[in-house]
C-alpha positions in Angstrom: -21.0 13.5 -4.0 -20.5 16.7 -2.1 -17.3 17.4 -3.8 -17.5 17.7 -7.6 -14.4 17.6 -9.6 -14.9 21.2 -10.6 -14.6 22.1 -7.0 -11.6 20.1 -6.1 -8.4 22.0 -5.6 -4.9 20.8 -5.7 -3.7 19.2 -2.5 -1.8 21.6 -0.2 0.0 19.7 2.4 3.2 20.8 4.1 6.3 18.5 4.2 7.3 17.3 7.5 10.7 18.1 8.7 13.0 15.4 7.3 16.5 14.2 7.0 18.2 14.3 3.5 18.6 11.1 1.6 20.4 10.6 -1.6 18.3 8.9 -4.2 19.9 6.6 -6.8 17.5 7.6 -9.6 18.9 10.1 -12.0 16.7 13.2 -12.5 16.5 14.1 -16.2 17.1 17.8 -17.0 13.8 18.1 -18.6 10.4 16.6 -18.2 9.9 13.1 -19.6 8.3 13.2 -22.9 5.2 10.9 -23.0 1.7 10.8 -24.3 -1.0 11.5 -21.8 -1.4 8.5 -19.6 -4.9 7.0 -19.5 -4.3 3.5 -18.5 -3.8 2.5 -14.8 -3.5 -1.1 -13.3 -3.4 -0.8 -9.5 -2.3 -4.1 -7.9 -2.5 -4.7 -4.2 -1.6 -7.7 -2.2 -2.9 -8.8 1.2 -0.7 -9.7 4.2 2.7 -9.4 2.4 5.6 -8.1 4.5 8.4 -6.5 2.5 11.2 -8.6 3.8 9.7 -11.8 2.5 10.0 -10.6 -1.1 13.1 -11.2 -3.3 13.4 -7.6 -4.5 13.8 -6.6 -0.7 16.6 -9.0 -0.1 14.9 -12.2 1.0 17.2 -15.0 0.4 14.4 -17.4 -0.8 13.1 -17.0 -4.4 9.6 -16.2 -3.3 8.9 -13.6 -6.0 11.0 -14.1 -9.1 8.2 -12.6 -11.5 8.0 -9.4 -9.3 11.7 -9.2 -9.2 12.0 -9.4 -13.0 9.3 -6.8 -13.4 10.6 -4.6 -10.7 14.0 -4.3 -12.6 12.2 -1.8 -15.0 10.2 -0.1 -12.2 10.9 2.3 -9.3 11.1 0.2 -6.1 10.5 2.1 -2.7 12.7 0.5 -0.1 10.9 2.1 2.9 7.2 2.3 2.3 4.9 2.4 5.5 1.4 1.3 5.9 -0.9 3.5 8.0 -2.5 0.5 9.5 -1.6 -3.2 10.2 -4.8 -4.6 8.7 -6.7 -4.5 5.5 -9.7 -2.2 5.9 -8.1 0.9 7.4 -4.9 0.4 5.2 -6.8 0.3 1.9 -9.1 3.1 3.0 -6.1 5.2 3.6 -4.6 4.2 0.2 -7.5 5.2 -1.9 -8.7 8.3 0.1 -5.1 9.5 0.8 -6.1 10.2 4.4 -5.2 8.7 7.7 -7.5 6.4 9.6 -8.5 9.2 12.1 -10.0 11.1 9.0 -11.7 8.3 7.1 -12.9 6.5 10.2 -12.5 3.0 9.0 -10.9 1.7 12.2 -13.1 -1.3 13.2 -14.5 -4.4 11.3 -17.9 -2.9 11.1 -17.1 0.6 9.9 -17.1 1.7 6.3 -16.0 4.7 4.2 -18.3 7.6 4.0 -20.0 7.4 0.6 -19.1 11.1 0.0 -15.4 10.7 0.8 -13.4 11.3 -2.2 -11.5 8.2 -3.4 -9.2 7.5 -6.4 -12.1 5.4 -8.0 -14.6 8.1 -7.5 -12.4 10.9 -8.9 -11.4 8.9 -11.9 -14.9 7.7 -12.6 -16.1 11.2 -12.7 -13.2 12.1 -14.9 -14.4 9.7 -17.5 -12.2 6.6 -16.7 -13.7 3.1 -16.9 -13.2 1.7 -13.5 -13.0 -2.0 -12.9 -12.1 -3.9 -9.6 -11.4 -7.6 -9.0 -11.0 -8.3 -5.2 -10.0 -11.5 -3.5 -10.7 -10.3 0.0 -13.9 -10.4 1.9 -12.5 -7.6 4.0 -13.3 -5.4 0.8 -16.6 -6.9 0.1 -19.2 -4.6 -1.3 -21.9 -6.2 0.8 -20.5 -4.8 4.0 -18.3 -2.0 2.8 -18.1 1.0 0.5 -15.1 0.2 -1.3 -17.1 -0.6 -4.4 -18.1 3.0 -4.8 -16.6 4.6 -7.8 -16.3 1.3 -9.7 -18.3 0.5 -12.9 -17.6 -3.2 -12.2 -16.7 -4.6 -8.8 -16.1 -8.3 -8.8 -15.5 -10.5 -5.7 -16.4 -13.7 -7.5 -12.8 -15.2 -7.3 -13.6 -16.2 -3.6 -17.4 -16.1 -3.5 -17.9 -18.6 -6.2 -15.7 -21.1 -4.2 -17.7 -21.4 -1.2 -17.6 -17.7 0.1 -14.6 -17.9 2.4 -11.3 -16.8 0.9 -9.5 -18.1 4.1 -9.9 -21.6 2.8 -9.6 -21.5 -1.0 -6.9 -20.4 -3.6 -8.1 -17.3 -5.3 -5.0 -16.0 -7.2 -5.6 -18.2 -10.3 -9.2 -17.1 -10.8 -8.3 -13.5 -9.9 -5.6 -13.3 -12.5 -7.8 -14.9 -15.2 -10.4 -12.2 -14.5 -7.8 -9.3 -14.4 -6.2 -10.3 -17.6 -9.6 -10.7 -19.3 -10.6 -7.3 -18.0 -7.3 -5.7 -19.0 -7.6 -7.0 -22.6 -11.1 -5.9 -22.9 -10.3 -2.3 -21.5 -7.3 -2.0 -23.9 -9.4 -3.1 -26.8 -12.0 -0.5 -25.9 -9.3 2.2 -26.2 -10.7 4.5 -23.5 -9.2 5.7 -20.3 -9.3 3.0 -17.6 -8.5 2.2 -13.9 -8.2 -1.4 -13.1 -7.7 -2.4 -9.5 -6.7 -6.0 -8.5 -6.4 -7.2 -4.9 -4.7 -10.6 -4.3 -5.5 -12.3 -1.1 -3.8 -15.8 -0.8 -0.9 -14.9 1.6 -3.5 -14.2 4.3 -4.0 -16.9 7.0 -5.1 -19.8 6.5 -1.8 -20.5 4.7 -2.5 -23.2 2.0 0.3 -25.4 0.7 1.3 -25.3 -2.9 3.2 -28.3 -4.3 5.1 -26.2 -6.7 6.2 -23.8 -4.0 7.2 -26.0 -1.1 9.6 -24.3 1.4 8.8 -26.5 4.3 6.0 -27.3 6.8 6.2 -24.7 9.3 3.6 -21.8 9.1 6.3 -19.3 8.0 7.3 -21.6 5.3 3.8 -22.2 4.0 3.2 -18.4 4.1 6.4 -18.1 1.8 4.8 -20.6 -0.5 1.6 -18.6 -0.7 3.5 -15.6 -1.6 5.4 -17.5 -4.3 2.2 -18.9 -5.7 0.7 -15.5 -5.8 3.8 -14.2 -7.6 3.6 -16.9 -10.2 0.0 -15.9 -10.9 0.7 -12.2 -10.7 3.5 -12.7 -13.2 0.8 -13.6 -15.8 -0.9 -10.4 -15.3 2.4 -8.3 -15.4 3.3 -10.1 -18.7 -0.1 -9.0 -20.2 0.4 -5.4 -19.1 4.0 -5.4 -20.4 2.7 -6.3 -23.8 0.8 -3.0 -24.1 2.4 0.5 -24.3 1.8 3.5 -21.9 0.3 1.6 -19.0 1.0 3.1 -15.5 1.3 0.3 -12.8 1.2 0.5 -9.1 2.0 -2.5 -6.9 1.9 -2.6 -3.0 0.9 -4.7 0.0 -1.6 -3.4 2.5 0.1 -4.7 5.5 2.5 -7.5 6.7 2.4 -10.5 9.0 4.1 -11.6 12.2 5.7 -14.9 12.9 6.9 -14.5 16.6 9.1 -11.5 15.7 7.6 -9.8 18.8 6.0 -12.7 20.5 2.8 -12.8 18.5 1.3 -13.9 15.2 -0.9 -12.8 12.3 -1.6 -9.0 12.3 -3.9 -6.1 13.4 -2.3 -5.8 16.9 1.0 -4.0 16.7 2.8 -1.5 14.7 6.2 -3.2 14.2 7.9 -3.2 10.8 6.8 -6.8 10.1 3.4 -5.4 9.9 3.8 -1.9 8.5 6.9 -2.1 6.3 5.4 -2.9 3.0 6.6 -3.4 -0.7 5.7 -0.3 -3.1 6.7 -0.2 -6.8 5.6 2.1 -9.5 6.2 1.6 -13.2 5.8 4.9 -14.9 6.1 4.9 -18.8 9.1 6.9 -19.8 10.8 6.9 -16.5 14.1 5.1 -15.7 14.1 2.4 -13.1 15.8 2.7 -9.7 15.3 2.4 -6.0 14.2 5.1 -3.5 15.4 4.6 0.0 13.6 7.5 1.6 10.5 6.6 3.9 7.2 7.4 2.3 3.5 6.5 3.2 1.0 4.7 1.2 -1.2 7.9 1.3 1.4 9.3 -1.1 0.4 7.0 -4.0 -2.9 8.2 -4.9 -2.0 11.9 -5.4 1.0 10.6 -7.5 -1.3 8.6 -9.8 -3.7 11.6 -10.3 -0.9 13.9 -11.0 0.5 11.4 -13.7 -3.0 11.3 -15.2 -3.3 15.1 -15.2 -6.4 14.8 -13.1 -7.2 17.3 -10.2 -6.3 16.1 -6.7 -8.9 16.6 -4.1 -8.1 19.0 -1.5 -9.2 16.4 1.1 -6.0 14.1 0.1 -3.3 14.4 2.8 -0.5 12.6 0.9 2.3 14.3 -1.0 3.3 13.2 -4.6 6.1 10.8 -5.1 7.1 12.5 -8.3 9.9 15.0 -9.0 9.9 17.9 -11.5 10.5 15.6 -14.4 7.4 13.6 -13.6 9.3 10.6 -12.6 9.4 9.0 -9.1 11.7 11.1 -6.8 11.8 11.5 -3.1 14.7 13.4 -1.7 14.1 13.1 1.9 12.3 10.8 4.6 8.8 11.7 5.2 7.1 11.5 8.5 4.5 8.7 8.4 1.8 8.1 10.9 0.3 4.7 11.6 -2.3 3.3 14.0 -4.5 0.5 15.0 -7.6 0.5 17.0 -8.8 -2.9 16.6 -7.5 -5.6 18.9 -5.2 -2.9 20.2 -5.1 0.9 20.8 -1.8 2.1 19.4 -0.7 5.2 17.6 2.8 5.6 16.0 5.1 7.6 13.9 8.1 6.8 11.8 10.5 9.5 10.4 12.7 7.2 8.5 15.0 6.6 11.5 12.9 6.6 14.8 9.7 4.5 15.2 7.5 5.7 18.0 4.6 3.6 19.4 2.2 5.1 22.0 -0.2 2.7 23.8 -3.3 4.6 24.2 -4.7 2.4 27.0 -1.7 2.2 29.3 0.2 5.3 28.3 3.4 3.3 27.6 5.7 4.5 24.9 8.2 2.6 22.8 11.0 4.1 20.8 13.2 2.3 18.3 16.1 3.5 16.1 15.1 1.4 13.1 18.3 2.2 11.2 20.5 0.8 14.0 18.0 -1.7 15.2 15.8 -3.0 12.2 14.4 -5.8 14.1 13.1 -3.3 16.7 14.3 -5.2 19.8 16.1 -2.4 21.8 13.4 0.0 23.2 15.0 3.3 23.9 12.0 4.8 25.7 12.6 5.9 29.4 16.3 6.6 29.2 16.0 10.3 28.5 12.8 12.3 29.0 13.8 15.1 26.7 14.7 12.4 24.0 11.3 10.7 24.6 9.4 14.0 24.4 11.1 15.0 21.1 10.2 11.6 19.5 6.5 11.9 20.6 6.0 15.4 19.1 4.7 14.1 16.0 2.1 11.7 17.5 0.9 14.4 19.9 0.7 16.9 17.1 -1.7 14.8 15.2 -3.6 13.0 18.0 -3.1 15.3 20.9 -1.5 14.4 24.2 -2.5 11.0 25.9 -5.9 11.3 27.0 -6.5 14.4 25.1 
């Protein structure tokens, strides 16, 4: 690696201009007393939109296990993904950089092997690193997501015919993850375990125990419920052990005609980029954080909790307050984009969503607080208003055509 841990400096990123938000998580007067954290389980789930999960207000009981576990965790109500499909989103998660930096914007692009990631940093810091992934988008044969992991296991789908679209993987994935977790705990050494669930991704497979109907959207809910039941086994194993830091989030969502389309990748509306995010930090009280945050903020938070130096390349800002517990007092500006099956760049400041179409020059603006379904496009009504909303996109990516 070009960047040794000895040369890594703490991240130094400026906070964007933001609006104040009251957070219903009490801040202790002093830092939380805890032993040094050395155990991390990082759980990601594919293609799972926030509004289809019970902890996020869905009226179907799709995720009872996650809801029960989340009652003792910090739930982030407004987490935004930086891309509406797996490869650039997870690259942003693990490098804490935006897609225009890490460059994973097409199916055939991969991370630079010298790009610092959470796994590489923790491996160099002496952590055992293990991954079980249920997605071929993260396959080591065509990507570099495996770098930094002592063990990188895609067998949950490869051993069932090699196409995760057509098979159920959550059961095998959970079996593998629980076995690895138990072994890592028994070894009594620092570890980082990543588990990536895939089943909610198209094709949606029916599950008799989770039958919500026959429409695609119903079967999708059943896939989420099935994944939740399997995830519950892993969460139960984790909860039986003290001092484990747990991260849970989705990489992106899914559309079912919300804006006239289906699946994902092509747009930046909330059904694709509003994702669940939960952190369970030993010693910290549970609660909910309504402020807008980005997934690039998770990695620096984890490294801070582990007392491991944050690479200066990381663009995210820690989600922790002075006590060492999750606390975000104001909405953060989050940038998101897609350059596969679409050329869109956007920003969300916690209120206004801006989407710039790179090919046509068209701009969309939505007041997501007043219009959460993003149906009322405000662009074109006031030039000064549009210009003000576009400032964040232009500051990062330059003017259209630039």
